[in-house]
N, C-alpha and C positions, 0 to 999 in steps of 0.2 A: 308685780309680775304682769307680763303681757300675754294674752291668749286671744284666740279667734273662735267665734261661734259661727259655724257654717249652717246656712238654711237653704232649702229648696222650695220654690213656689210650685206646689202641686195644684193643677187646675181644678181638681175635685175637692181636695181636703184643705187647701189653703197653705200656709207656711209651715213647713216641717223642719224641725231641728235635726240636722244630720249628725253633728258632733262638734266637740270643742278640741282645738289643738293648742298646746302651749307654745309660745315663742321660745326657741332655744338658741337663736343666733346671739352672739355676744356683741357683734358690730351692728348696732341698730340702724346705721346708715344704709345697710344692704336691704332693708325692708322696703318693699314697694307693694302696691296693690296687686300688680302682676305676679310678683314672687309669691305672695300669700295665696292667690288663686291657683297658681301652678302647684303649690304644695298641697292645697286642698284637693285638687284633681288627682294628684298621685295617690293621696291617702284614701280618698273616697272610692276611686275606681272609675271605670269607663261606662258604667251602666246608668248614667244619669244625664239629663239634659242640662248642660252647663250654662246655657243661656238664661236659665232660671235659678242659677246658683249665686248666692251672695253671702257676705260675712259681716259680722260686727266685730270690731276690735274691743277687747275687754282689758281693763286695768283692774287687777285684783290686789287689794291692800293685804300684805302678808300678815300684818298684826291684827286687823279687825275682820278680815274676810270680806269686806265690802267690795262690791263689783260695780264698776262704772262701764257702761256700754257706749261705744262710738260707732255710728254708721259710717263706713268708709266707702 
């Protein structure tokens, strides 16, 4: 299973986890960095500085629950 962890770099508190979104698209060819960021912006809202927003792509093993993180 693929998911994305969104983080925001707060100048005072450091990196803050905003949330995790699971990938729901069946056609994985449609996934781009821009499409994931747009989805995150729509979900998170407009009250955040998007220049400091980034995400990690997660791969979650359904059987073991192990999580692998990839900086994209």
